[in-house]
ROMAR-681637 format. One record per residue: residue number from 1; x, y, z of N, C-alpha, C in turn. Coordinates in nm, 3 decimals, decimal comma. Example, Ala and Ser with C-alpha at 12.3 -4.5 7.8 and 13.67 -1.06 7.14 Angstrom:
resi	n_c1	n_c2	n_c3	ca_c1	ca_c2	ca_c3	c_c1	c_c2	c_c3
1	1,319	-0,569	0,780	1,230	-0,450	0,780	1,320	-0,330	0,780
2	1,285	-0,225	0,708	1,367	-0,106	0,714	1,290	0,003	0,787
% end
This chain:
resi	n_c1	n_c2	n_c3	ca_c1	ca_c2	ca_c3	c_c1	c_c2	c_c3
1	1,607	-1,936	-3,131	1,641	-1,848	-3,017	1,597	-1,917	-2,887
2	1,688	-1,941	-2,798	1,659	-2,015	-2,677	1,585	-1,931	-2,574
3	1,517	-1,999	-2,484	1,445	-1,931	-2,378	1,544	-1,883	-2,271
4	1,518	-1,764	-2,210	1,609	-1,716	-2,107	1,608	-1,804	-1,984
5	1,722	-1,817	-1,922	1,734	-1,897	-1,800	1,693	-1,811	-1,682
6	1,574	-1,840	-1,626	1,523	-1,758	-1,516	1,613	-1,766	-1,394
7	1,673	-1,882	-1,372	1,759	-1,898	-1,254	1,884	-1,812	-1,267
8	1,934	-1,796	-1,388	2,056	-1,717	-1,407	2,030	-1,568	-1,390
9	1,907	-1,523	-1,422	1,875	-1,380	-1,409	1,825	-1,344	-1,271
10	1,778	-1,445	-1,196	1,720	-1,417	-1,065	1,826	-1,375	-0,964
11	1,941	-1,441	-0,967	2,046	-1,410	-0,869	2,096	-1,266	-0,880
12	2,125	-1,214	-1,003	2,166	-1,074	-1,012	2,058	-0,978	-0,962
13	1,930	-1,012	-0,986	1,821	-0,925	-0,939	1,818	-0,919	-0,787
14	1,830	-1,034	-0,722	1,831	-1,038	-0,576	1,954	-0,966	-0,521
15	2,069	-0,987	-0,584	2,192	-0,923	-0,539	2,182	-0,771	-0,550
16	2,119	-0,724	-0,659	2,103	-0,580	-0,677	2,012	-0,522	-0,570
17	1,901	-0,593	-0,540	1,810	-0,545	-0,437	1,878	-0,544	-0,301
18	1,957	-0,648	-0,270	2,030	-0,652	-0,144	2,123	-0,532	-0,132
19	2,191	-0,498	-0,242	2,284	-0,387	-0,241	2,213	-0,255	-0,216
20	2,096	-0,235	-0,281	2,023	-0,111	-0,266	1,967	-0,097	-0,125
21	1,911	-0,206	-0,071	1,857	-0,202	0,065	1,969	-0,177	0,165
22	2,085	-0,240	0,144	2,198	-0,218	0,232	2,244	-0,074	0,230
23	2,241	-0,012	0,113	2,281	0,128	0,102	2,187	0,220	0,177
24	2,057	0,194	0,169	1,962	0,276	0,245	1,981	0,256	0,394
25	2,008	0,133	0,435	2,024	0,103	0,577	2,139	0,177	0,639
26	2,246	0,197	0,562	2,362	0,268	0,615	2,332	0,415	0,638
27	2,225	0,464	0,578	2,194	0,606	0,590	2,093	0,636	0,699
28	2,046	0,537	0,773	1,948	0,560	0,879	1,982	0,477	1,000
29	1,973	0,537	1,118	2,007	0,464	1,238	1,911	0,493	1,354
30	1,821	0,587	1,336	1,733	0,627	1,444	1,590	0,581	1,416
31	1,529	0,511	1,509	1,391	0,467	1,494	1,297	0,583	1,521
32	1,193	0,594	1,440	1,092	0,695	1,462	0,970	0,626	1,523
33	0,896	0,702	1,600	0,777	0,646	1,664	0,659	0,737	1,636
34	0,541	0,689	1,671	0,422	0,770	1,655	0,343	0,730	1,533
35	0,239	0,808	1,504	0,151	0,782	1,391	0,160	0,895	1,291
36	0,131	0,861	1,166	0,135	0,959	1,057	-0,004	0,973	0,997
37	-0,048	1,095	0,978	-0,180	1,117	0,922	-0,187	1,074	0,776
38	-0,303	1,028	0,735	-0,326	0,989	0,597	-0,363	1,109	0,510
39	-0,384	1,223	0,574	-0,429	1,341	0,502	-0,580	1,347	0,488
40	-0,648	1,249	0,547	-0,794	1,241	0,540	-0,845	1,209	0,680
41	-0,912	1,304	0,744	-0,952	1,289	0,884	-1,039	1,165	0,907
42	-1,135	1,141	0,819	-1,226	1,028	0,840	-1,153	0,895	0,825
43	-1,050	0,892	0,740	-0,970	0,771	0,727	-0,879	0,754	0,848
44	-0,822	0,864	0,896	-0,740	0,858	1,018	-0,817	0,798	1,134
45	-0,947	0,828	1,142	-1,029	0,784	1,254	-1,047	0,633	1,260
46	-1,012	0,562	1,152	-1,022	0,416	1,153	-0,902	0,350	1,219
47	-0,799	0,429	1,246	-0,678	0,376	1,309	-0,675	0,410	1,457
48	-0,625	0,318	1,541	-0,623	0,343	1,686	-0,551	0,472	1,725
49	-0,444	0,506	1,655	-0,368	0,626	1,688	-0,403	0,745	1,603
50	-0,522	0,742	1,542	-0,566	0,849	1,452	-0,467	0,873	1,339
51	-0,414	0,766	1,286	-0,317	0,770	1,177	-0,246	0,637	1,171
52	-0,164	0,619	1,068	-0,092	0,494	1,049	0,029	0,491	1,142
53	0,035	0,391	1,227	0,144	0,383	1,324	0,269	0,324	1,261
54	0,382	0,388	1,287	0,509	0,335	1,241	0,540	0,206	1,317
55	0,591	0,109	1,244	0,617	-0,021	1,303	0,499	-0,115	1,294
56	0,408	-0,091	1,199	0,287	-0,172	1,190	0,258	-0,213	1,046
57	0,169	-0,312	1,035	0,118	-0,357	0,906	-0,029	-0,320	0,896
58	-0,073	-0,286	0,775	-0,214	-0,258	0,748	-0,256	-0,345	0,630
59	-0,368	-0,415	0,647	-0,424	-0,495	0,538	-0,536	-0,416	0,470
60	-0,532	-0,416	0,337	-0,636	-0,354	0,256	-0,705	-0,465	0,178
61	-0,832	-0,487	0,206	-0,904	-0,600	0,148	-1,011	-0,551	0,052
62	-1,015	-0,613	-0,065	-1,115	-0,574	-0,165	-1,175	-0,696	-0,233
63	-1,300	-0,682	-0,273	-1,368	-0,791	-0,341	-1,370	-0,763	-0,491
64	-1,287	-0,835	-0,565	-1,282	-0,815	-0,709	-1,183	-0,707	-0,748
65	-1,158	-0,699	-0,879	-1,056	-0,609	-0,932	-1,096	-0,462	-0,926
66	-1,225	-0,433	-0,908	-1,270	-0,294	-0,910	-1,309	-0,243	-0,771
67	-1,258	-0,306	-0,667	-1,298	-0,268	-0,531	-1,240	-0,133	-0,489
68	-1,125	-0,097	-0,542	-1,059	0,027	-0,503	-0,953	0,008	-0,397
69	-0,936	-0,115	-0,346	-0,837	-0,139	-0,240	-0,697	-0,102	-0,286
70	-0,663	-0,134	-0,411	-0,530	-0,102	-0,461	-0,507	0,047	-0,471
71	-0,600	0,118	-0,533	-0,585	0,262	-0,552	-0,583	0,337	-0,420
72	-0,679	0,306	-0,331	-0,687	0,377	-0,203	-0,562	0,353	-0,119
73	-0,512	0,229	-0,118	-0,393	0,199	-0,039	-0,269	0,266	-0,097
74	-0,259	0,275	-0,229	-0,145	0,341	-0,292	-0,142	0,490	-0,258
75	-0,257	0,555	-0,269	-0,263	0,698	-0,238	-0,233	0,723	-0,091
76	-0,287	0,639	-0,004	-0,259	0,652	0,139	-0,112	0,627	0,167
77	-0,055	0,527	0,101	0,087	0,499	0,120	0,176	0,613	0,078
78	0,142	0,677	-0,033	0,219	0,793	-0,077	0,213	0,905	0,025
79	0,096	0,920	0,089	0,078	1,027	0,186	0,159	1,004	0,314
80	0,162	0,880	0,363	0,227	0,854	0,492	0,377	0,823	0,478
81	0,424	0,800	0,357	0,567	0,772	0,337	0,647	0,901	0,355
82	0,748	0,903	0,442	0,829	1,023	0,461	0,889	1,072	0,330
83	0,893	1,203	0,312	0,933	1,263	0,185	1,074	1,225	0,142
84	1,161	1,202	0,239	1,301	1,177	0,204	1,333	1,028	0,187
85	1,232	0,944	0,198	1,259	0,800	0,194	1,191	0,732	0,074
86	1,249	0,622	0,027	1,189	0,552	-0,088	1,065	0,473	-0,049
87	0,978	0,454	-0,146	0,858	0,373	-0,129	0,874	0,249	-0,217
88	0,865	0,133	-0,154	0,886	0,006	-0,224	0,751	-0,052	-0,266
89	0,735	-0,082	-0,393	0,614	-0,145	-0,444	0,648	-0,285	-0,492
90	0,590	-0,385	-0,428	0,614	-0,525	-0,466	0,489	-0,573	-0,540
91	0,500	-0,577	-0,671	0,385	-0,602	-0,757	0,388	-0,747	-0,807
92	0,326	-0,836	-0,733	0,327	-0,977	-0,772	0,239	-1,003	-0,895
93	0,141	-0,915	-0,918	0,049	-0,932	-1,030	0,095	-0,862	-1,157
94	0,202	-0,785	-1,148	0,256	-0,709	-1,263	0,148	-0,618	-1,323
95	0,083	-0,543	-1,234	-0,027	-0,458	-1,277	-0,006	-0,310	-1,245
96	0,109	-0,273	-1,195	0,138	-0,133	-1,167	0,214	-0,072	-1,284
97	0,179	0,053	-1,318	0,240	0,118	-1,433	0,293	0,256	-1,392
98	0,419	0,285	-1,423	0,479	0,414	-1,382	0,399	0,535	-1,427
99	0,346	0,535	-1,549	0,272	0,652	-1,597	0,150	0,680	-1,511
100	0,073	0,577	-1,480	-0,046	0,595	-1,397	-0,009	0,639	-1,256
101	0,100	0,584	-1,203	0,146	0,624	-1,070	0,189	0,770	-1,069
102	0,254	0,812	-1,178	0,295	0,952	-1,189	0,173	1,043	-1,192
103	0,068	1,003	-1,263	-0,054	1,083	-1,270	-0,124	1,092	-1,135
104	-0,099	0,994	-1,048	-0,156	0,997	-0,914	-0,073	1,081	-0,818
105	0,036	1,139	-0,867	0,117	1,227	-0,784	0,241	1,164	-0,725
106	0,276	1,042	-0,767	0,396	0,978	-0,715	0,521	1,037	-0,778
107	0,624	1,055	-0,697	0,756	1,094	-0,745	0,829	0,967	-0,786
108	0,842	0,944	-0,916	0,899	0,818	-0,964	1,044	0,800	-0,922
109	1,113	0,908	-0,890	1,252	0,896	-0,848	1,264	0,833	-0,710
110	1,153	0,830	-0,635	1,153	0,772	-0,501	1,090	0,635	-0,497
111	1,043	0,587	-0,611	0,977	0,457	-0,617	1,074	0,347	-0,656
112	1,058	0,232	-0,592	1,128	0,110	-0,634	1,021	0,007	-0,665
113	1,005	-0,027	-0,792	0,904	-0,122	-0,835	0,968	-0,259	-0,853
114	0,920	-0,356	-0,775	0,975	-0,492	-0,779	0,867	-0,586	-0,832
115	0,903	-0,664	-0,932	0,812	-0,763	-0,987	0,874	-0,901	-0,968
116	0,849	-0,963	-0,854	0,913	-1,090	-0,821	0,866	-1,203	-0,912
117	0,953	-1,301	-0,929	0,921	-1,414	-1,015	0,838	-1,521	-0,945
118	0,827	-1,513	-0,812	0,752	-1,613	-0,737	0,703	-1,552	-0,607
119	0,609	-1,621	-0,542	0,561	-1,574	-0,413	0,671	-1,578	-0,307
120	0,759	-1,675	-0,319	0,870	-1,685	-0,225	0,959	-1,562	-0,235
121	0,989	-1,520	-0,358	1,070	-1,401	-0,376	0,997	-1,276	-0,327
122	0,865	-1,273	-0,349	0,787	-1,159	-0,303	0,794	-1,145	-0,152
123	0,779	-1,256	-0,080	0,785	-1,253	0,066	0,923	-1,213	0,114
124	1,027	-1,265	0,046	1,164	-1,230	0,085	1,188	-1,080	0,066
125	1,148	-1,028	-0,050	1,168	-0,886	-0,078	1,090	-0,800	0,020
126	0,968	-0,841	0,053	0,885	-0,766	0,146	0,947	-0,762	0,285
127	0,994	-0,877	0,332	1,054	-0,882	0,465	1,183	-0,801	0,472
128	1,269	-0,815	0,371	1,396	-0,742	0,371	1,373	-0,592	0,364
129	1,277	-0,549	0,280	1,249	-0,406	0,268	1,190	-0,351	0,398
130	1,100	-0,427	0,461	1,041	-0,383	0,588	1,146	-0,373	0,698
131	1,245	-0,457	0,690	1,348	-0,460	0,795	1,445	-0,342	0,783
132	1,448	-0,279	0,667	1,542	-0,168	0,644	1,487	-0,038	0,702
133	1,561	0,025	0,791	1,515	0,146	0,859	1,503	0,266	0,766
134	1,572	0,264	0,653	1,570	0,379	0,563	1,456	0,376	0,464
135	1,381	0,266	0,457	1,268	0,255	0,366	1,146	0,322	0,429
136	1,076	0,404	0,352	0,962	0,476	0,407	0,839	0,390	0,423
137	0,807	0,312	0,320	0,687	0,228	0,325	0,701	0,115	0,223
138	0,646	0,000	0,257	0,646	-0,115	0,167	0,501	-0,149	0,134
139	0,469	-0,151	0,005	0,335	-0,187	-0,043	0,347	-0,316	-0,122
140	0,261	-0,413	-0,095	0,270	-0,541	-0,166	0,132	-0,601	-0,187
141	0,106	-0,652	-0,307	-0,019	-0,723	-0,332	0,007	-0,874	-0,326
142	0,026	-0,921	-0,204	0,053	-1,063	-0,178	-0,075	-1,128	-0,128
143	-0,126	-1,223	-0,202	-0,255	-1,283	-0,167	-0,242	-1,391	-0,061
144	-0,150	-1,484	-0,080	-0,140	-1,598	0,011	-0,030	-1,577	0,115
145	-0,070	-1,582	0,242	0,024	-1,564	0,352	-0,005	-1,666	0,461
146	0,097	-1,740	0,502	0,081	-1,827	0,618	0,093	-1,741	0,743
147	0,046	-1,794	0,855	0,056	-1,720	0,980	0,202	-1,691	1,015
148	0,290	-1,787	0,985	0,433	-1,768	1,014	0,492	-1,658	0,929
149	0,461	-1,657	0,799	0,512	-1,554	0,710	0,460	-1,417	0,751
150	0,333	-1,412	0,786	0,272	-1,286	0,829	0,341	-1,233	0,954
151	0,369	-1,322	1,047	0,435	-1,283	1,171	0,576	-1,231	1,144
152	0,646	-1,292	1,051	0,781	-1,246	1,015	0,776	-1,103	0,959
153	0,676	-1,075	0,877	0,662	-0,941	0,821	0,631	-0,840	0,932
154	0,546	-0,881	1,026	0,510	-0,791	1,136	0,631	-0,761	1,223
155	0,711	-0,862	1,252	0,831	-0,842	1,333	0,933	-0,754	1,260
156	0,943	-0,770	1,129	1,036	-0,689	1,051	0,995	-0,542	1,057
157	0,866	-0,515	1,042	0,817	-0,377	1,049	0,838	-0,318	1,188
158	0,811	-0,399	1,288	0,827	-0,354	1,427	0,972	-0,322	1,458
159	1,065	-0,405	1,407	1,207	-0,386	1,436	1,261	-0,257	1,376
160	1,211	-0,217	1,261	1,265	-0,099	1,192	1,177	0,024	1,207
161	1,062	0,010	1,275	0,962	0,116	1,281	0,912	0,150	1,142
162	0,905	0,049	1,056	0,859	0,070	0,920	0,708	0,052	0,908
163	0,657	0,074	0,790	0,514	0,060	0,763	0,496	-0,033	0,643
164	0,406	-0,129	0,657	0,377	-0,220	0,547	0,229	-0,220	0,513
165	0,198	-0,205	0,384	0,061	-0,214	0,335	0,050	-0,342	0,254
166	-0,044	-0,429	0,290	-0,066	-0,554	0,219	-0,205	-0,552	0,156
167	-0,210	-0,567	0,025	-0,336	-0,565	-0,048	-0,376	-0,708	-0,081
168	-0,495	-0,749	-0,037	-0,541	-0,886	-0,055	-0,690	-0,886	-0,085
169	-0,743	-1,002	-0,120	-0,886	-1,012	-0,146	-0,960	-1,031	-0,014
170	-1,091	-1,009	-0,016	-1,170	-1,023	0,105	-1,175	-1,168	0,153
171	-1,134	-1,263	0,070	-1,131	-1,403	0,112	-1,032	-1,424	0,225
172	-0,937	-1,331	0,240	-0,836	-1,344	0,344	-0,890	-1,309	0,482
173	-1,013	-1,255	0,488	-1,066	-1,209	0,616	-1,082	-1,322	0,717
174	-1,098	-1,444	0,669	-1,115	-1,557	0,759	-0,982	-1,616	0,806
175	-0,872	-1,563	0,754	-0,740	-1,615	0,788	-0,678	-1,535	0,902
176	-0,587	-1,597	0,980	-0,519	-1,523	1,087	-0,442	-1,405	1,030
177	-0,434	-1,298	1,106	-0,366	-1,178	1,059	-0,283	-1,117	1,171
178	-0,167	-1,062	1,131	-0,081	-0,989	1,224	-0,085	-0,840	1,194
179	-0,180	-0,798	1,111	-0,194	-0,656	1,080	-0,257	-0,583	1,198
180	-0,214	-0,460	1,220	-0,272	-0,380	1,327	-0,416	-0,340	1,293
181	-0,440	-0,315	1,166	-0,573	-0,277	1,120	-0,601	-0,350	0,988
182	-0,722	-0,402	0,974	-0,765	-0,464	0,848	-0,880	-0,381	0,792
183	-0,862	-0,327	0,674	-0,960	-0,237	0,614	-1,021	-0,299	0,489
184	-1,154	-0,304	0,484	-1,225	-0,351	0,366	-1,271	-0,230	0,285
185	-1,240	-0,232	0,156	-1,273	-0,120	0,069	-1,387	-0,160	-0,025
186	-1,494	-0,080	-0,025	-1,610	-0,106	-0,110	-1,630	0,012	-0,205
187	-1,645	-0,013	-0,333	-1,672	0,099	-0,427	-1,814	0,151	-0,408
188	-1,830	0,281	-0,428	-1,960	0,345	-0,422	-1,981	0,427	-0,550
189	-2,104	0,462	-0,582	-2,129	0,539	-0,705	-2,047	0,668	-0,708
190	-1,990	0,697	-0,823	-1,909	0,818	-0,838	-1,996	0,942	-0,829
191	-1,935	1,052	-0,786	-2,003	1,180	-0,777	-1,929	1,279	-0,867
192	-1,998	1,332	-0,967	-1,939	1,426	-1,062	-1,810	1,370	-1,123
193	-1,809	1,240	-1,151	-1,695	1,177	-1,214	-1,584	1,138	-1,119
194	-1,600	1,165	-0,990	-1,496	1,134	-0,892	-1,529	1,001	-0,822
195	-1,436	0,904	-0,823	-1,461	0,774	-0,758	-1,483	0,790	-0,608
196	-1,579	0,715	-0,555	-1,609	0,718	-0,412	-1,597	0,577	-0,355
197	-1,557	0,570	-0,228	-1,538	0,441	-0,163	-1,587	0,447	-0,019
198	-1,633	0,331	0,030	-1,659	0,316	0,172	-1,551	0,224	0,228
199	-1,486	0,267	0,334	-1,378	0,190	0,395	-1,423	0,146	0,533
200	-1,416	0,018	0,556	-1,466	-0,042	0,681	-1,350	-0,106	0,757
201	-1,341	-0,076	0,886	-1,240	-0,138	0,972	-1,292	-0,274	1,014
202	-1,243	-0,379	0,946	-1,289	-0,514	0,975	-1,238	-0,562	1,110
203	-1,117	-0,519	1,147	-1,062	-0,550	1,279	-0,953	-0,450	1,309
204	-0,928	-0,426	1,437	-0,828	-0,328	1,478	-0,776	-0,364	1,617
205	-0,644	-0,364	1,632	-0,583	-0,389	1,762	-0,571	-0,256	1,836
206	-0,678	-0,218	1,901	-0,682	-0,090	1,969	-0,815	-0,024	1,944
207	-0,843	0,083	2,016	-0,970	0,152	2,003	-0,961	0,260	1,897
208	-1,039	0,247	1,790	-1,046	0,350	1,688	-1,173	0,432	1,708
209	-1,175	0,553	1,654	-1,288	0,642	1,675	-1,412	0,597	1,598
210	-1,391	0,538	1,482	-1,503	0,498	1,398	-1,472	0,363	1,333
211	-1,575	0,303	1,275	-1,556	0,174	1,208	-1,573	0,184	1,057
212	-1,630	0,294	1,007	-1,644	0,312	0,863	-1,612	0,457	0,825
213	-1,571	0,475	0,700	-1,543	0,608	0,648	-1,582	0,611	0,501
214	-1,644	0,720	0,460	-1,677	0,742	0,320	-1,578	0,844	0,263
215	-1,509	0,805	0,156	-1,408	0,893	0,099	-1,430	0,909	-0,050
216	-1,379	1,018	-0,103	-1,387	1,046	-0,246	-1,247	1,076	-0,296
217	-1,215	1,030	-0,415	-1,084	1,049	-0,473	-1,084	1,169	-0,567
218	-0,999	1,266	-0,536	-0,974	1,377	-0,627	-0,873	1,326	-0,730
219	-0,919	1,290	-0,848	-0,833	1,227	-0,948	-0,732	1,323	-1,007
220	-0,757	1,454	-0,994	-0,664	1,553	-1,046	-0,543	1,568	-0,955
221	-0,570	1,580	-0,824	-0,462	1,599	-0,727	-0,415	1,468	-0,666
222	-0,488	1,358	-0,690	-0,448	1,230	-0,633	-0,459	1,229	-0,482
223	-0,569	1,283	-0,429	-0,588	1,289	-0,284	-0,726	1,237	-0,246
224	-0,736	1,192	-0,122	-0,862	1,143	-0,069	-0,925	1,249	0,020
225	-1,056	1,265	0,007	-1,131	1,357	0,092	-1,230	1,275	0,174
226	-1,259	1,324	0,294	-1,334	1,244	0,389	-1,483	1,240	0,375
227	-1,540	1,318	0,284	-1,685	1,319	0,271	-1,721	1,316	0,124
228	-1,801	1,218	0,085	-1,836	1,205	-0,056	-1,904	1,331	-0,109
229	-1,969	1,407	-0,022	-2,037	1,528	-0,067	-1,937	1,635	-0,112
230	-1,810	1,623	-0,067	-1,709	1,722	-0,107	-1,675	1,708	-0,253
231	-1,720	1,597	-0,316	-1,693	1,579	-0,458	-1,762	1,687	-0,541
232	-1,865	1,752	-0,485	-1,935	1,856	-0,559	-1,844	1,974	-0,589
233	-1,738	1,991	-0,510	-1,647	2,103	-0,531	-1,524	2,064	-0,610
234	-1,515	1,933	-0,651	-1,400	1,887	-0,725	-1,419	1,910	-0,874
235	-1,308	1,921	-0,950	-1,321	1,940	-1,094	-1,378	1,816	-1,161
236	-1,447	1,838	-1,271	-1,501	1,725	-1,346	-1,388	1,647	-1,410
237	-1,395	1,513	-1,402	-1,294	1,428	-1,464	-1,365	1,316	-1,538
238	-1,297	1,257	-1,632	-1,353	1,146	-1,706	-1,360	1,024	-1,618
239	-1,467	0,945	-1,631	-1,481	0,823	-1,552	-1,374	0,721	-1,583
240	-1,304	0,734	-1,696	-1,199	0,640	-1,732	-1,063	0,705	-1,726
241	-1,050	0,814	-1,648	-0,922	0,883	-1,634	-0,816	0,783	-1,589
242	-0,702	0,780	-1,658	-0,597	0,683	-1,623	-0,542	0,708	-1,484
243	-0,559	0,829	-1,432	-0,506	0,857	-1,298	-0,581	0,779	-1,191
244	-0,700	0,729	-1,223	-0,776	0,656	-1,123	-0,753	0,506	-1,132
245	-0,673	0,460	-1,228	-0,656	0,316	-1,247	-0,509	0,278	-1,258
246	-0,431	0,294	-1,150	-0,289	0,257	-1,157	-0,269	0,108	-1,160
247	-0,366	0,030	-1,119	-0,349	-0,115	-1,119	-0,486	-0,179	-1,128
248	-0,488	-0,303	-1,172	-0,614	-0,376	-1,184	-0,621	-0,487	-1,080
249	-0,524	-0,578	-1,081	-0,532	-0,693	-0,993	-0,521	-0,655	-0,847
250	-0,468	-0,535	-0,818	-0,457	-0,493	-0,679	-0,590	-0,442	-0,627
251	-0,692	-0,444	-0,707	-0,822	-0,401	-0,660	-0,850	-0,257	-0,687
252	-0,783	-0,199	-0,789	-0,806	-0,057	-0,815	-0,943	-0,034	-0,878
% end
């Protein structure tokens, strides 16, 4: 049995994605402006506009696979993505699973999960999706970015008033960035079985109200709360609940 020809399967995949993005683009023509709340006041305070600004990129940085950067960014992305628009997930590490995403409250009918065969394809898919006005949000765990590639993604988001979330390791903090806000996610001891995180604004283009936020994840409802002490009122959950681990390499 011969090995599949990756080059022969890649073209239909790209053509299909082009067709789907083109279809969404025909359905939207008006740019939206302003900021969207994350649903968590303390997290909103880390952004200059007290929420995620449309037309911007946000970097989520985590140290190691258990930092929480992947999980926190996914939940935040679900919250700020407009209800009527698709959410694009570009999973270069092949670590996202529909069942776990569903348990976190994602509507799978609105998700487009892309598993690119190379970093080049990942960047292309990310830029094209960001450029489409009908896409609600683009999430990607792309580790290596040149300044030029980063700038292209920023311009694409700006042109369409889209939102891009980029999940990377903390090693990227020393590299140039075109993100409006760079957030470092640190895990903290769980409270009553609920995962807790400290989120630090490593850099921000604009004045934000605060530089750090402590949040707790309600694993049952898939929501973030702004004070770790609020975990005392949350239901007890297992420390290994699959709803808290939608991905590994993304820093969940």
